Gaussian input, Z-matrix of N, CA and C with variables (Angstrom, degrees):
# hf/3-21g

backbone

0 1
 N
 C     1     B1
 C     2     B2     1     A1
 N     3     B3     2     A2     1     D1
 C     4     B4     3     A3     2     D2
 C     5     B5     4     A4     3     D3
 N     6     B6     5     A5     4     D4
 C     7     B7     6     A6     5     D5
 C     8     B8     7     A7     6     D6
 N     9     B9     8     A8     7     D7
 C    10    B10     9     A9     8     D8
 C    11    B11    10    A10     9     D9
 N    12    B12    11    A11    10    D10
 C    13    B13    12    A12    11    D11
 C    14    B14    13    A13    12    D12
 N    15    B15    14    A14    13    D13
 C    16    B16    15    A15    14    D14
 C    17    B17    16    A16    15    D15
 N    18    B18    17    A17    16    D16
 C    19    B19    18    A18    17    D17
 C    20    B20    19    A19    18    D18
 N    21    B21    20    A20    19    D19
 C    22    B22    21    A21    20    D20
 C    23    B23    22    A22    21    D21
 N    24    B24    23    A23    22    D22
 C    25    B25    24    A24    23    D23
 C    26    B26    25    A25    24    D24
 N    27    B27    26    A26    25    D25
 C    28    B28    27    A27    26    D26
 C    29    B29    28    A28    27    D27
 N    30    B30    29    A29    28    D28
 C    31    B31    30    A30    29    D29
 C    32    B32    31    A31    30    D30
 N    33    B33    32    A32    31    D31
 C    34    B34    33    A33    32    D32
 C    35    B35    34    A34    33    D33
 N    36    B36    35    A35    34    D34
 C    37    B37    36    A36    35    D35
 C    38    B38    37    A37    36    D36
 N    39    B39    38    A38    37    D37
 C    40    B40    39    A39    38    D38
 C    41    B41    40    A40    39    D39
 N    42    B42    41    A41    40    D40
 C    43    B43    42    A42    41    D41
 C    44    B44    43    A43    42    D42
 N    45    B45    44    A44    43    D43
 C    46    B46    45    A45    44    D44
 C    47    B47    46    A46    45    D45
 N    48    B48    47    A47    46    D46
 C    49    B49    48    A48    47    D47
 C    50    B50    49    A49    48    D48
 N    51    B51    50    A50    49    D49
 C    52    B52    51    A51    50    D50
 C    53    B53    52    A52    51    D51
 N    54    B54    53    A53    52    D52
 C    55    B55    54    A54    53    D53
 C    56    B56    55    A55    54    D54
 N    57    B57    56    A56    55    D55
 C    58    B58    57    A57    56    D56
 C    59    B59    58    A58    57    D57
 N    60    B60    59    A59    58    D58
 C    61    B61    60    A60    59    D59
 C    62    B62    61    A61    60    D60
 N    63    B63    62    A62    61    D61
 C    64    B64    63    A63    62    D62
 C    65    B65    64    A64    63    D63
 N    66    B66    65    A65    64    D64
 C    67    B67    66    A66    65    D65
 C    68    B68    67    A67    66    D66
 N    69    B69    68    A68    67    D67
 C    70    B70    69    A69    68    D68
 C    71    B71    70    A70    69    D69
 N    72    B72    71    A71    70    D70
 C    73    B73    72    A72    71    D71
 C    74    B74    73    A73    72    D72
 N    75    B75    74    A74    73    D73
 C    76    B76    75    A75    74    D74
 C    77    B77    76    A76    75    D75
 N    78    B78    77    A77    76    D76
 C    79    B79    78    A78    77    D77
 C    80    B80    79    A79    78    D78
 N    81    B81    80    A80    79    D79
 C    82    B82    81    A81    80    D80
 C    83    B83    82    A82    81    D81
 N    84    B84    83    A83    82    D82
 C    85    B85    84    A84    83    D83
 C    86    B86    85    A85    84    D84
 N    87    B87    86    A86    85    D85
 C    88    B88    87    A87    86    D86
 C    89    B89    88    A88    87    D87
 N    90    B90    89    A89    88    D88
 C    91    B91    90    A90    89    D89
 C    92    B92    91    A91    90    D90
 N    93    B93    92    A92    91    D91
 C    94    B94    93    A93    92    D92
 C    95    B95    94    A94    93    D93
 N    96    B96    95    A95    94    D94
 C    97    B97    96    A96    95    D95
 C    98    B98    97    A97    96    D96
 N    99    B99    98    A98    97    D97
 C   100   B100    99    A99    98    D98
 C   101   B101   100   A100    99    D99
 N   102   B102   101   A101   100   D100
 C   103   B103   102   A102   101   D101
 C   104   B104   103   A103   102   D102
 N   105   B105   104   A104   103   D103
 C   106   B106   105   A105   104   D104
 C   107   B107   106   A106   105   D105
 N   108   B108   107   A107   106   D106
 C   109   B109   108   A108   107   D107
 C   110   B110   109   A109   108   D108
 N   111   B111   110   A110   109   D109
 C   112   B112   111   A111   110   D110
 C   113   B113   112   A112   111   D111
 N   114   B114   113   A113   112   D112
 C   115   B115   114   A114   113   D113
 C   116   B116   115   A115   114   D114
 N   117   B117   116   A116   115   D115
 C   118   B118   117   A117   116   D116
 C   119   B119   118   A118   117   D117
 N   120   B120   119   A119   118   D118
 C   121   B121   120   A120   119   D119
 C   122   B122   121   A121   120   D120
 N   123   B123   122   A122   121   D121
 C   124   B124   123   A123   122   D122
 C   125   B125   124   A124   123   D123
 N   126   B126   125   A125   124   D124
 C   127   B127   126   A126   125   D125
 C   128   B128   127   A127   126   D126
 N   129   B129   128   A128   127   D127
 C   130   B130   129   A129   128   D128
 C   131   B131   130   A130   129   D129
 N   132   B132   131   A131   130   D130
 C   133   B133   132   A132   131   D131
 C   134   B134   133   A133   132   D132
 N   135   B135   134   A134   133   D133
 C   136   B136   135   A135   134   D134
 C   137   B137   136   A136   135   D135
 N   138   B138   137   A137   136   D136
 C   139   B139   138   A138   137   D137
 C   140   B140   139   A139   138   D138
 N   141   B141   140   A140   139   D139
 C   142   B142   141   A141   140   D140
 C   143   B143   142   A142   141   D141
 N   144   B144   143   A143   142   D142
 C   145   B145   144   A144   143   D143
 C   146   B146   145   A145   144   D144
 N   147   B147   146   A146   145   D145
 C   148   B148   147   A147   146   D146
 C   149   B149   148   A148   147   D147
 N   150   B150   149   A149   148   D148
 C   151   B151   150   A150   149   D149
 C   152   B152   151   A151   150   D150
 N   153   B153   152   A152   151   D151
 C   154   B154   153   A153   152   D152
 C   155   B155   154   A154   153   D153
 N   156   B156   155   A155   154   D154
 C   157   B157   156   A156   155   D155
 C   158   B158   157   A157   156   D156
 N   159   B159   158   A158   157   D157
 C   160   B160   159   A159   158   D158
 C   161   B161   160   A160   159   D159
 N   162   B162   161   A161   160   D160
 C   163   B163   162   A162   161   D161
 C   164   B164   163   A163   162   D162
 N   165   B165   164   A164   163   D163
 C   166   B166   165   A165   164   D164
 C   167   B167   166   A166   165   D165
 N   168   B168   167   A167   166   D166
 C   169   B169   168   A168   167   D167
 C   170   B170   169   A169   168   D168
 N   171   B171   170   A170   169   D169
 C   172   B172   171   A171   170   D170
 C   173   B173   172   A172   171   D171
 N   174   B174   173   A173   172   D172
 C   175   B175   174   A174   173   D173
 C   176   B176   175   A175   174   D174
 N   177   B177   176   A176   175   D175
 C   178   B178   177   A177   176   D176
 C   179   B179   178   A178   177   D177
 N   180   B180   179   A179   178   D178
 C   181   B181   180   A180   179   D179
 C   182   B182   181   A181   180   D180
 N   183   B183   182   A182   181   D181
 C   184   B184   183   A183   182   D182
 C   185   B185   184   A184   183   D183

   B1=1.3973
   B2=1.5256
   B3=1.2987
   B4=1.3576
   B5=1.5491
   B6=1.2645
   B7=1.4529
   B8=1.5507
   B9=1.3883
   B10=1.4343
   B11=1.6003
   B12=1.2509
   B13=1.4509
   B14=1.6004
   B15=1.1597
   B16=1.5947
   B17=1.5304
   B18=1.3565
   B19=1.4023
   B20=1.5112
   B21=1.1955
   B22=1.5017
   B23=1.5641
   B24=1.3534
   B25=1.4917
   B26=1.6166
   B27=1.3353
   B28=1.5528
   B29=1.5476
   B30=1.4290
   B31=1.4407
   B32=1.4814
   B33=1.3234
   B34=1.5085
   B35=1.5401
   B36=1.3070
   B37=1.4819
   B38=1.4647
   B39=1.2850
   B40=1.4400
   B41=1.6042
   B42=1.2162
   B43=1.5486
   B44=1.4799
   B45=1.4149
   B46=1.4429
   B47=1.5513
   B48=1.3698
   B49=1.3756
   B50=1.5297
   B51=1.2571
   B52=1.4772
   B53=1.4209
   B54=1.4302
   B55=1.4391
   B56=1.5423
   B57=1.3632
   B58=1.4663
   B59=1.3691
   B60=1.4335
   B61=1.4265
   B62=1.5066
   B63=1.2485
   B64=1.4118
   B65=1.5356
   B66=1.2483
   B67=1.4737
   B68=1.5366
   B69=1.3696
   B70=1.5438
   B71=1.4830
   B72=1.3469
   B73=1.4499
   B74=1.4606
   B75=1.3594
   B76=1.3816
   B77=1.5295
   B78=1.3646
   B79=1.4533
   B80=1.4795
   B81=1.3490
   B82=1.4401
   B83=1.5387
   B84=1.3241
   B85=1.4336
   B86=1.4630
   B87=1.4282
   B88=1.4462
   B89=1.5398
   B90=1.2876
   B91=1.4961
   B92=1.5126
   B93=1.3342
   B94=1.4595
   B95=1.5529
   B96=1.3664
   B97=1.5339
   B98=1.5670
   B99=1.3189
   B100=1.4175
   B101=1.5191
   B102=1.3707
   B103=1.4319
   B104=1.5415
   B105=1.3526
   B106=1.3630
   B107=1.5544
   B108=1.1867
   B109=1.5454
   B110=1.4603
   B111=1.3594
   B112=1.4756
   B113=1.4687
   B114=1.2994
   B115=1.4859
   B116=1.5570
   B117=1.2876
   B118=1.4451
   B119=1.5045
   B120=1.3698
   B121=1.4919
   B122=1.4745
   B123=1.2636
   B124=1.4131
   B125=1.5853
   B126=1.3383
   B127=1.3979
   B128=1.5210
   B129=1.1784
   B130=1.4775
   B131=1.3968
   B132=1.3694
   B133=1.4711
   B134=1.3971
   B135=1.2100
   B136=1.4852
   B137=1.4522
   B138=1.3437
   B139=1.4140
   B140=1.5101
   B141=1.3931
   B142=1.5065
   B143=1.6001
   B144=1.3271
   B145=1.5938
   B146=1.5351
   B147=1.3435
   B148=1.5315
   B149=1.4727
   B150=1.3461
   B151=1.4824
   B152=1.5429
   B153=1.2917
   B154=1.4562
   B155=1.6878
   B156=1.3642
   B157=1.4434
   B158=1.5752
   B159=1.2922
   B160=1.5206
   B161=1.5468
   B162=1.3782
   B163=1.4058
   B164=1.4224
   B165=1.2459
   B166=1.4225
   B167=1.6205
   B168=1.3653
   B169=1.4957
   B170=1.5424
   B171=1.2893
   B172=1.4651
   B173=1.6387
   B174=1.1828
   B175=1.4893
   B176=1.5986
   B177=1.2870
   B178=1.5029
   B179=1.4775
   B180=1.3834
   B181=1.5954
   B182=1.3833
   B183=1.4696
   B184=1.5118
   B185=1.5585
   A1=107.88
   A2=119.87
   A3=123.88
   A4=116.03
   A5=115.35
   A6=120.80
   A7=110.36
   A8=114.05
   A9=118.65
   A10=110.04
   A11=114.99
   A12=122.25
   A13=109.57
   A14=114.12
   A15=122.44
   A16=112.26
   A17=120.08
   A18=120.79
   A19=112.79
   A20=116.02
   A21=121.81
   A22=104.37
   A23=112.55
   A24=118.05
   A25=112.38
   A26=113.63
   A27=114.69
   A28=109.82
   A29=118.33
   A30=116.55
   A31=114.45
   A32=112.63
   A33=115.04
   A34=106.77
   A35=120.08
   A36=119.10
   A37=115.51
   A38=116.63
   A39=123.28
   A40=109.87
   A41=117.21
   A42=119.44
   A43=114.36
   A44=111.72
   A45=117.23
   A46=113.75
   A47=117.54
   A48=120.56
   A49=108.65
   A50=121.09
   A51=122.80
   A52=119.50
   A53=110.80
   A54=117.17
   A55=111.68
   A56=113.69
   A57=116.59
   A58=111.99
   A59=120.02
   A60=119.89
   A61=109.91
   A62=121.44
   A63=125.58
   A64=113.93
   A65=117.50
   A66=125.82
   A67=119.16
   A68=110.73
   A69=114.62
   A70=114.87
   A71=116.75
   A72=123.53
   A73=111.35
   A74=116.01
   A75=121.28
   A76=114.94
   A77=117.32
   A78=122.20
   A79=104.89
   A80=119.63
   A81=123.71
   A82=108.23
   A83=117.22
   A84=114.12
   A85=120.85
   A86=114.62
   A87=118.88
   A88=112.67
   A89=117.14
   A90=120.68
   A91=107.63
   A92=107.78
   A93=119.86
   A94=110.47
   A95=110.77
   A96=117.54
   A97=107.86
   A98=118.96
   A99=119.72
   A100=107.47
   A101=115.48
   A102=119.51
   A103=107.50
   A104=122.19
   A105=122.61
   A106=111.71
   A107=115.47
   A108=115.46
   A109=108.84
   A110=113.23
   A111=122.46
   A112=109.90
   A113=122.96
   A114=125.35
   A115=112.53
   A116=120.52
   A117=121.51
   A118=111.91
   A119=116.11
   A120=116.25
   A121=113.00
   A122=121.31
   A123=125.45
   A124=110.12
   A125=115.66
   A126=115.93
   A127=113.55
   A128=125.27
   A129=131.17
   A130=105.96
   A131=123.44
   A132=126.52
   A133=112.99
   A134=122.92
   A135=125.77
   A136=109.65
   A137=117.04
   A138=122.94
   A139=115.55
   A140=110.77
   A141=121.01
   A142=109.54
   A143=113.69
   A144=114.85
   A145=106.97
   A146=117.14
   A147=116.78
   A148=110.99
   A149=117.84
   A150=121.37
   A151=110.45
   A152=114.88
   A153=120.12
   A154=108.51
   A155=112.92
   A156=111.65
   A157=114.65
   A158=113.91
   A159=115.58
   A160=109.05
   A161=114.93
   A162=115.83
   A163=120.31
   A164=124.22
   A165=131.41
   A166=106.13
   A167=118.67
   A168=118.18
   A169=104.62
   A170=111.14
   A171=118.11
   A172=108.06
   A173=113.35
   A174=118.80
   A175=104.26
   A176=110.50
   A177=113.57
   A178=109.59
   A179=114.33
   A180=119.55
   A181=102.94
   A182=107.67
   A183=115.36
   A184=112.06
   D1=-41.53
   D2=-178.95
   D3=-60.48
   D4=-36.58
   D5=177.12
   D6=-68.74
   D7=-41.44
   D8=-176.37
   D9=-65.72
   D10=-26.46
   D11=-177.53
   D12=-91.23
   D13=-14.26
   D14=177.78
   D15=87.65
   D16=16.82
   D17=176.45
   D18=-89.00
   D19=155.08
   D20=177.82
   D21=-88.81
   D22=146.80
   D23=-178.04
   D24=-53.66
   D25=-41.86
   D26=-177.44
   D27=-62.77
   D28=-30.93
   D29=178.79
   D30=-69.80
   D31=-40.23
   D32=178.18
   D33=-66.76
   D34=-40.49
   D35=175.42
   D36=-55.41
   D37=-41.83
   D38=179.58
   D39=-68.38
   D40=-37.80
   D41=172.11
   D42=-60.17
   D43=-46.98
   D44=-179.80
   D45=-67.88
   D46=-35.09
   D47=175.48
   D48=-66.00
   D49=-36.23
   D50=172.71
   D51=-60.97
   D52=-39.06
   D53=174.13
   D54=-65.90
   D55=-38.52
   D56=179.46
   D57=-62.17
   D58=-43.16
   D59=-176.29
   D60=-66.06
   D61=-18.89
   D62=175.12
   D63=-91.06
   D64=3.38
   D65=-174.86
   D66=67.60
   D67=24.88
   D68=179.55
   D69=-101.64
   D70=-7.31
   D71=176.87
   D72=-147.37
   D73=157.20
   D74=172.83
   D75=-142.33
   D76=151.66
   D77=-176.00
   D78=-100.65
   D79=127.16
   D80=-175.90
   D81=-141.04
   D82=111.00
   D83=178.20
   D84=64.54
   D85=23.52
   D86=179.36
   D87=91.80
   D88=-1.49
   D89=177.25
   D90=-124.04
   D91=149.76
   D92=-179.80
   D93=-98.36
   D94=135.44
   D95=-176.48
   D96=-126.43
   D97=144.99
   D98=173.42
   D99=-77.78
   D100=151.08
   D101=-179.55
   D102=-120.13
   D103=142.94
   D104=179.81
   D105=-59.53
   D106=142.54
   D107=176.92
   D108=-64.08
   D109=151.83
   D110=-179.94
   D111=90.31
   D112=7.78
   D113=170.30
   D114=72.07
   D115=27.46
   D116=176.94
   D117=-66.04
   D118=-17.87
   D119=175.12
   D120=86.46
   D121=-23.25
   D122=-178.21
   D123=-76.16
   D124=143.01
   D125=-179.66
   D126=-76.56
   D127=144.99
   D128=177.87
   D129=-77.00
   D130=121.34
   D131=173.28
   D132=-116.98
   D133=65.35
   D134=-179.15
   D135=-94.30
   D136=-176.65
   D137=-179.28
   D138=-49.82
   D139=-49.38
   D140=-178.28
   D141=-57.15
   D142=-44.96
   D143=-176.20
   D144=-71.45
   D145=-38.69
   D146=175.68
   D147=-60.33
   D148=-41.95
   D149=-174.78
   D150=-70.74
   D151=-31.27
   D152=-176.38
   D153=-76.18
   D154=-25.45
   D155=175.90
   D156=-97.95
   D157=-1.20
   D158=179.89
   D159=-79.43
   D160=143.96
   D161=173.36
   D162=-60.77
   D163=151.44
   D164=-175.52
   D165=-61.22
   D166=143.37
   D167=178.04
   D168=-71.52
   D169=153.61
   D170=177.83
   D171=-75.98
   D172=152.89
   D173=-170.34
   D174=-73.24
   D175=148.79
   D176=179.57
   D177=-75.28
   D178=139.02
   D179=178.51
   D180=-85.04
   D181=152.44
   D182=177.33
   D183=-93.32

């Protein structure tokens, strides 16, 4: 995603670390996860999170 948006990996990491400092993200096993606001500790699994982890659709055949 970062390459498609034109961001450098270090920039994305800094943003994620900033979210983690505010209790909105966590790093677990090399992957970042959203955390429910209020520090409940549970990962947010909404449509956006599911979409982000879904495989890319196959290209349409002509």
